[in-house]
PADONU-828637 format. One record per residue (C-alpha): residue number from 1; residue in three letters; x, y, z. Coordinates in pm, 1 decimal. Example, Ala and Ser with C-alpha at 12.3 -4.5 7.8 and 13.67 -1.06 7.14 Angstrom:
1;ala;1230.0;-450.0;780.0
2;ser;1367.0;-106.0;714.0
END
This chain:
1;met;2441.0;-627.3;-157.8
2;lys;2337.5;-584.6;205.9
3;ile;1985.2;-479.9;298.5
4;ala;1811.3;-422.8;629.4
5;gln;1590.6;-690.0;781.5
6;phe;1238.0;-644.5;641.5
7;lys;1076.9;-612.2;981.8
8;ile;709.4;-626.6;889.6
9;glu;740.5;-920.6;650.7
10;asp;955.3;-1115.7;896.8
11;trp;701.8;-1045.4;1172.4
12;met;411.7;-1161.1;956.6
13;asn;593.1;-1476.5;852.6
14;glu;651.3;-1562.5;1217.8
15;tyr;322.4;-1461.1;1379.0
16;glu;52.2;-1541.6;1124.9
17;lys;57.5;-1897.3;1261.6
18;tyr;-94.3;-1770.6;1587.8
19;ser;-371.0;-1592.4;1401.1
20;gln;-713.3;-1686.6;1528.0
21;tyr;-815.3;-1324.2;1479.2
22;asp;-622.4;-1182.1;1183.8
23;leu;-600.1;-807.8;1238.0
24;gly;-251.6;-787.3;1092.3
25;asn;-315.0;-821.7;719.5
26;thr;-446.4;-523.3;528.6
27;thr;-653.3;-633.5;230.6
28;val;-1029.1;-570.6;217.0
29;gln;-1203.3;-902.1;282.3
30;thr;-1018.4;-1098.1;13.7
31;met;-1235.8;-1236.0;-266.6
32;ser;-1240.5;-1582.9;-419.1
33;leu;-1283.5;-1623.1;-792.5
34;asp;-1640.0;-1738.8;-729.4
35;glu;-1709.5;-1415.9;-542.0
36;leu;-1546.8;-1210.7;-816.9
37;phe;-1767.8;-1362.1;-1086.5
38;glu;-2077.5;-1327.8;-870.6
39;leu;-2004.5;-960.2;-803.8
40;thr;-1919.7;-869.9;-1163.7
41;gly;-2190.0;-1078.0;-1331.4
42;glu;-1937.9;-1214.0;-1581.3
43;asn;-1988.6;-1560.5;-1728.5
44;lys;-1741.5;-1780.5;-1539.9
45;gln;-1768.7;-2079.6;-1772.9
46;glu;-1712.6;-1866.6;-2081.0
47;phe;-1414.3;-1694.7;-1918.4
48;phe;-1242.1;-2021.5;-1830.0
49;asn;-1326.9;-2180.7;-2164.5
50;asn;-1155.9;-1890.1;-2339.6
51;ile;-854.8;-1885.6;-2110.9
52;ser;-813.9;-2264.0;-2139.2
53;lys;-761.5;-2227.7;-2514.3
54;gln;-475.7;-1980.8;-2475.6
55;lys;-121.4;-2106.6;-2524.9
56;leu;72.4;-2060.9;-2203.4
57;gly;366.1;-1880.4;-2353.4
58;tyr;509.0;-1554.3;-2226.2
59;gly;202.4;-1363.7;-2340.2
60;tyr;235.6;-990.1;-2395.6
61;ile;581.1;-890.0;-2273.8
62;lys;474.0;-535.1;-2188.2
63;gly;135.4;-639.5;-2053.2
64;leu;-196.2;-779.7;-2172.6
65;pro;-372.2;-494.1;-2360.3
66;ala;-700.9;-542.3;-2172.1
67;phe;-512.6;-532.6;-1840.5
68;lys;-330.1;-210.9;-1931.4
69;thr;-650.3;-51.6;-2058.7
70;gly;-813.2;-127.2;-1724.4
71;ile;-521.2;37.9;-1544.2
72;lys;-536.3;339.4;-1776.8
73;asn;-897.3;398.1;-1672.6
74;leu;-785.7;452.5;-1312.0
75;tyr;-605.7;771.2;-1419.4
76;ser;-707.9;1087.2;-1603.9
77;thr;-397.2;1154.9;-1816.0
78;ile;-210.3;821.7;-1832.7
79;glu;-197.6;621.3;-2158.1
80;thr;-125.2;250.6;-2194.2
81;asp;233.6;323.3;-2306.8
82;asp;287.2;497.8;-1970.8
83;ile;220.3;172.9;-1779.3
84;ile;459.3;-108.4;-1684.6
85;pro;307.2;-422.4;-1525.6
86;thr;506.6;-577.9;-1243.0
87;ile;486.0;-857.8;-987.7
88;gly;283.1;-673.9;-725.2
89;ala;340.9;-322.5;-596.1
90;ala;645.8;-461.5;-415.7
91;gly;796.6;-542.4;-755.7
92;ala;701.1;-199.1;-884.9
93;asn;866.5;-11.0;-598.2
94;his;1181.3;-219.7;-626.5
95;leu;1197.2;-165.8;-1002.7
96;val;1172.1;213.5;-965.0
97;phe;1458.3;226.9;-713.4
98;tyr;1666.9;-22.6;-910.7
99;ser;1620.7;182.7;-1225.9
100;leu;1663.2;539.2;-1098.3
101;val;1868.0;557.6;-778.9
102;glu;2247.4;600.9;-773.8
103;pro;2472.8;597.8;-464.4
104;ser;2524.1;975.2;-487.8
105;asp;2149.9;1050.9;-485.1
106;arg;1945.9;1183.4;-196.0
107;val;1615.6;1002.9;-144.7
108;ile;1359.7;1149.2;94.5
109;ser;1097.9;910.9;232.4
110;val;804.6;960.1;463.7
111;ile;814.5;749.4;778.4
112;pro;623.8;553.0;905.1
113;thr;550.2;376.8;579.9
114;tyr;614.2;48.4;404.2
115;gln;981.4;-24.9;466.0
116;gln;1064.1;-72.3;97.7
117;leu;1047.5;302.4;45.7
118;tyr;1358.1;367.6;253.5
119;ser;1543.3;38.3;299.8
120;ile;1581.1;-40.7;-71.3
121;pro;1742.9;293.8;-164.2
122;gln;1960.8;265.2;148.4
123;ser;2083.1;-72.3;20.9
124;phe;2187.3;96.3;-305.9
125;gly;2401.6;342.0;-109.4
126;ala;2170.6;640.8;-147.8
127;asp;2160.9;923.7;104.2
128;val;1819.1;849.4;257.0
129;gln;1651.9;1115.3;470.3
130;tyr;1330.0;1069.6;668.3
131;leu;1025.9;1295.0;646.5
132;his;851.0;1221.5;975.3
133;leu;475.2;1175.0;993.5
134;thr;343.6;1225.7;1346.4
135;pro;9.0;1192.8;1525.8
136;glu;40.8;1557.4;1626.3
137;asn;34.1;1652.2;1256.8
138;lys;-235.8;1393.6;1173.0
139;phe;33.2;1188.9;993.9
140;leu;59.4;1447.5;715.0
141;pro;396.6;1567.7;580.6
142;asp;550.7;1875.1;740.1
143;leu;636.4;2082.1;433.7
144;asp;891.8;2293.9;621.6
145;glu;1072.9;1975.2;720.9
146;leu;1059.7;1858.6;359.1
147;lys;1213.6;2186.3;241.0
148;ser;1492.4;2146.6;497.0
149;leu;1577.2;1800.7;357.4
150;ile;1585.7;1901.3;-7.9
151;asn;1923.0;1961.7;-170.2
152;glu;2063.7;1967.7;-522.5
153;asn;2131.8;1592.3;-512.2
154;thr;1771.9;1499.8;-437.6
155;lys;1663.2;1242.3;-694.6
156;leu;1341.2;1111.8;-542.4
157;ile;1076.9;1202.7;-285.4
158;cys;879.7;899.0;-165.5
159;ile;528.6;933.5;-31.0
160;asn;256.3;681.4;46.1
161;asn;-93.3;810.5;-22.5
162;pro;-314.2;694.9;147.5
163;asn;-58.6;614.0;413.6
164;asn;13.5;269.9;548.6
165;pro;5.7;235.6;853.2
166;ser;-181.6;548.2;968.7
167;gly;-460.6;579.2;710.7
168;ser;-384.5;949.1;656.2
169;leu;-467.6;1104.0;319.7
170;ile;-267.5;1386.3;161.8
171;pro;-515.1;1633.7;7.5
172;glu;-464.3;1763.2;-346.5
173;lys;-365.7;2110.7;-226.0
174;met;-80.2;1964.5;-21.0
175;leu;20.4;1731.3;-304.8
176;asn;63.2;2035.0;-527.9
177;lys;287.0;2199.7;-266.8
178;ile;500.0;1885.2;-250.7
179;ile;521.2;1892.0;-630.4
180;ala;640.9;2253.4;-622.0
181;ile;916.8;2155.5;-378.8
182;ala;1017.7;1862.1;-601.7
183;lys;1023.9;2088.7;-908.3
184;ser;1265.6;2325.3;-734.2
185;val;1536.9;2056.7;-764.4
186;asn;1391.7;1864.4;-1062.1
187;ala;1322.3;1560.4;-843.3
188;tyr;1089.0;1269.6;-909.9
189;ile;805.9;1184.3;-672.5
190;leu;728.9;817.7;-613.4
191;ser;382.6;769.7;-465.9
192;asp;287.1;426.8;-334.4
193;glu;-87.9;438.9;-405.9
194;val;-197.5;84.8;-328.2
195;tyr;-495.3;212.9;-125.2
196;arg;-595.5;495.9;-361.2
197;gly;-972.2;505.4;-403.2
198;leu;-1049.7;352.3;-64.7
199;asn;-1144.4;689.6;84.0
200;leu;-1378.1;716.2;379.5
201;thr;-1533.0;1029.1;231.5
202;glu;-1668.8;1088.2;-115.6
203;asp;-1363.2;1294.2;-210.1
204;phe;-1158.2;1163.6;-502.1
205;thr;-782.9;1130.7;-458.5
206;pro;-585.9;1230.7;-768.2
207;ser;-276.7;1030.0;-856.0
208;ile;66.6;1186.2;-846.9
209;ala;110.3;1060.1;-1203.8
210;asp;-177.1;1283.7;-1318.0
211;leu;-60.1;1588.6;-1123.6
212;tyr;313.3;1590.0;-1202.6
213;glu;507.4;1503.3;-1515.8
214;lys;778.7;1343.6;-1298.8
215;gly;528.2;1173.6;-1071.0
216;ile;551.4;794.9;-1048.4
217;ser;243.1;605.0;-933.7
218;val;272.3;252.2;-796.2
219;cys;-37.0;40.6;-737.3
220;ser;-155.1;-321.6;-742.2
221;met;-448.9;-561.5;-744.5
222;ser;-396.7;-651.8;-377.5
223;lys;-568.4;-386.5;-166.8
224;ile;-817.4;-195.1;-382.9
225;phe;-938.6;-508.5;-560.0
226;ser;-912.6;-761.0;-272.5
227;leu;-708.9;-988.6;-500.4
228;ala;-368.0;-1018.7;-334.5
229;gly;-332.8;-1368.1;-481.2
230;val;-330.1;-1212.0;-826.9
231;arg;33.4;-1111.2;-803.2
232;leu;17.9;-803.6;-1022.0
233;gly;108.6;-441.2;-977.5
234;trp;219.0;-158.5;-1202.0
235;ile;412.1;161.0;-1252.5
236;ala;234.4;454.2;-1417.4
237;cys;431.9;759.9;-1526.5
238;lys;419.3;1011.7;-1810.5
239;asn;797.3;1066.7;-1804.5
240;ile;952.5;872.0;-2091.6
241;asn;1290.3;856.8;-1915.2
242;val;1134.2;667.1;-1624.1
243;ile;948.7;426.2;-1852.2
244;glu;1253.9;350.5;-2066.1
245;lys;1484.0;296.8;-1767.7
246;cys;1233.4;74.7;-1587.6
247;ile;1174.8;-136.9;-1898.5
248;arg;1551.4;-176.4;-1949.9
249;his;1602.4;-294.3;-1592.3
250;arg;1284.2;-503.0;-1591.7
251;glu;1426.7;-719.9;-1868.3
252;tyr;1693.7;-844.5;-1625.9
253;asn;1459.9;-978.5;-1355.5
254;met;1136.0;-1069.3;-1535.4
255;ile;1026.7;-1127.7;-1892.7
256;ser;653.0;-1086.6;-1851.0
257;cys;379.7;-1122.1;-1592.3
258;ser;155.3;-1424.2;-1555.9
259;leu;-86.4;-1449.9;-1846.8
260;leu;-346.2;-1613.5;-1620.8
261;asp;-317.6;-1340.7;-1359.0
262;glu;-342.2;-1067.9;-1620.5
263;asn;-669.3;-1208.5;-1755.3
264;ile;-822.6;-1218.2;-1407.3
265;ala;-695.9;-868.7;-1332.7
266;ala;-836.4;-734.3;-1659.6
267;leu;-1177.7;-870.8;-1566.6
268;ala;-1162.3;-710.9;-1220.8
269;leu;-1045.8;-376.4;-1356.6
270;lys;-1335.7;-377.5;-1602.2
271;his;-1566.2;-377.5;-1298.9
272;tyr;-1373.0;-130.4;-1083.4
273;asp;-1689.0;56.8;-980.0
274;lys;-1857.2;-255.5;-840.6
275;ile;-1549.5;-366.8;-648.4
276;ile;-1471.3;-23.6;-504.5
277;glu;-1833.7;17.0;-394.3
278;arg;-1820.7;-322.8;-218.2
279;asn;-1496.0;-237.0;-47.3
280;lys;-1586.7;115.2;62.2
281;ile;-1905.0;-15.1;225.1
282;ala;-1697.6;-278.7;406.5
283;ile;-1437.5;-25.5;522.2
284;lys;-1694.0;217.4;660.6
285;lys;-1876.0;-56.9;849.8
286;cys;-1554.7;-189.3;1002.5
287;leu;-1418.4;154.6;1089.0
288;asp;-1738.2;229.6;1281.1
289;ile;-1672.6;-82.4;1489.6
290;leu;-1310.4;17.6;1551.4
291;asp;-1396.1;378.6;1628.5
292;asn;-1662.0;279.4;1882.9
293;trp;-1417.5;39.5;2047.1
294;val;-1138.3;299.4;2073.7
295;gly;-1383.4;543.9;2229.4
296;gln;-1448.3;296.3;2510.2
297;gln;-1081.6;225.7;2587.7
298;lys;-899.7;394.0;2873.9
299;his;-551.1;314.4;2747.9
300;ile;-591.0;336.2;2366.7
301;ser;-597.9;639.7;2137.8
302;tyr;-560.8;703.3;1766.1
303;ile;-592.6;947.4;1479.1
304;lys;-898.3;828.3;1289.5
305;pro;-805.1;705.7;939.4
306;gln;-920.5;898.4;634.2
307;ala;-860.0;621.6;381.4
308;gly;-724.3;272.3;332.9
309;thr;-761.1;-25.0;563.5
310;thr;-511.9;42.9;844.1
311;ala;-478.7;252.8;1157.4
312;met;-208.5;315.6;1417.0
313;leu;-334.4;261.3;1771.5
314;tyr;-131.5;400.3;2063.6
315;tyr;-132.0;273.6;2421.7
316;asp;-21.2;460.8;2733.7
317;phe;148.9;194.7;2945.1
318;asp;509.4;76.9;2962.7
319;met;541.0;-221.5;2731.4
320;ser;735.0;-245.6;2407.7
321;ser;532.4;-293.7;2092.7
322;lys;713.8;-620.9;2030.2
323;glu;617.9;-761.9;2370.7
324;phe;261.9;-632.5;2338.8
325;cys;199.0;-798.8;2001.7
326;asp;397.2;-1112.8;2084.3
327;arg;199.6;-1180.1;2400.0
328;leu;-130.1;-1084.4;2239.5
329;ala;-71.2;-1334.3;1959.2
330;lys;37.9;-1618.8;2184.4
331;glu;-206.7;-1560.5;2470.8
332;lys;-516.6;-1439.9;2284.6
333;gly;-466.5;-1547.6;1923.0
334;val;-484.3;-1188.7;1791.8
335;phe;-243.9;-1106.6;1509.8
336;leu;-131.2;-740.8;1493.8
337;thr;175.1;-558.3;1362.4
338;pro;393.2;-390.3;1629.2
339;gly;503.3;-29.9;1595.8
340;phe;873.0;-119.8;1586.0
341;cys;813.0;-251.9;1232.5
342;phe;749.1;112.9;1142.9
343;glu;1036.8;256.2;1349.6
344;thr;805.0;376.4;1628.7
345;glu;695.8;254.1;1970.6
346;his;402.6;214.0;2212.7
347;cys;168.1;153.5;1923.0
348;phe;54.9;-112.2;1677.9
349;arg;-96.1;-126.2;1333.3
350;ile;-435.4;-281.6;1292.0
351;gly;-580.1;-398.4;961.8
352;tyr;-940.7;-335.8;1050.2
353;cys;-1124.9;-433.0;732.3
354;lys;-1205.5;-794.3;819.8
355;ser;-1545.9;-949.3;863.0
356;pro;-1728.7;-741.6;1125.3
357;glu;-1756.8;-1050.7;1346.1
358;glu;-1384.2;-1126.8;1338.3
359;leu;-1296.7;-762.5;1401.8
360;ala;-1532.1;-728.7;1698.6
361;gln;-1411.4;-1054.9;1853.0
362;gly;-1047.1;-962.4;1803.1
363;leu;-1096.3;-619.3;1961.8
364;glu;-1264.8;-782.2;2260.7
365;lys;-960.5;-1006.0;2303.1
366;ile;-734.0;-698.8;2295.1
367;ser;-947.3;-541.7;2571.1
368;asp;-914.0;-857.6;2778.8
369;phe;-538.0;-861.9;2730.5
370;ile;-497.5;-497.5;2836.3
371;lys;-706.4;-553.5;3149.4
372;glu;-483.3;-844.7;3247.4
373;ala;-154.1;-679.1;3153.5
374;val;-192.7;-331.2;3301.6
END
């Protein structure tokens, strides 16, 4: 089975080694276990005493009950039987495509987005069509373009809400219009929701799984919970056909998730409110720094993010995104993700939710580089 080069992951594997200022990764100030216990107020010694007594077998094949209950509480209509734990959101996305997509199917994916959402179905022989998100449209889907791409063979519409890399946020009214389009051909909607809840306003973002009976929500512990090292994600969907197919295919590539990871994740999910409050404060503080910096730059512009931890920054001089980010990494020690990883040019993705000090220093290095290069 042939599959396209995973541009962003290959780039990160190569260029993280130059990272003195890491503005390429996209988690919110990753937590240690010590920080997690301090934030939640849980008894660390009691937790590890209890977990040390557990036999390290396969655990709960379909997921630790406390873990699934914590996930359930992130939704308004989802029950624990509607949830399938996976190895990260990457495992969840792959499992959905592996379970549902046939070579004769049309799959429509927004772009730019995480490459999984179009390259995996392409590798299965699906007819993949792109729904373009542009700065001119504030990186929101053009519903007329979506209607033009829909046909009777459309199996799946893939969205990413909030969007990586732009930080755009599809409002509920638009989500309902996308649902109506999907219903017209009885299509599923897969929504990669790994940043859901990290809004820069007080508005709540509903999940596609709560809005649509054929909506498939994918999420993980990595971004919202600052626990990327806890390699857990999940699929949430009320459609029994999706759940049964995903479970059937899941049995071929994993038996269960890590029992240790599930216990840590269950603890974090129990304290969702504390973690999301911590992370939203961090995001707002860091976005203020980024926004002030962009406002002072002659050659840089962007559409201000509405949610998540990433933004797409555009520059107005003649240099490929690969050269820009390669030289910046090697000459200034600043790690960014070039636009070509998202099938676009003269731009780069920044993961801006670092420590304020690291962010400010990294942005200063970018300014220095532009002054020297232009």
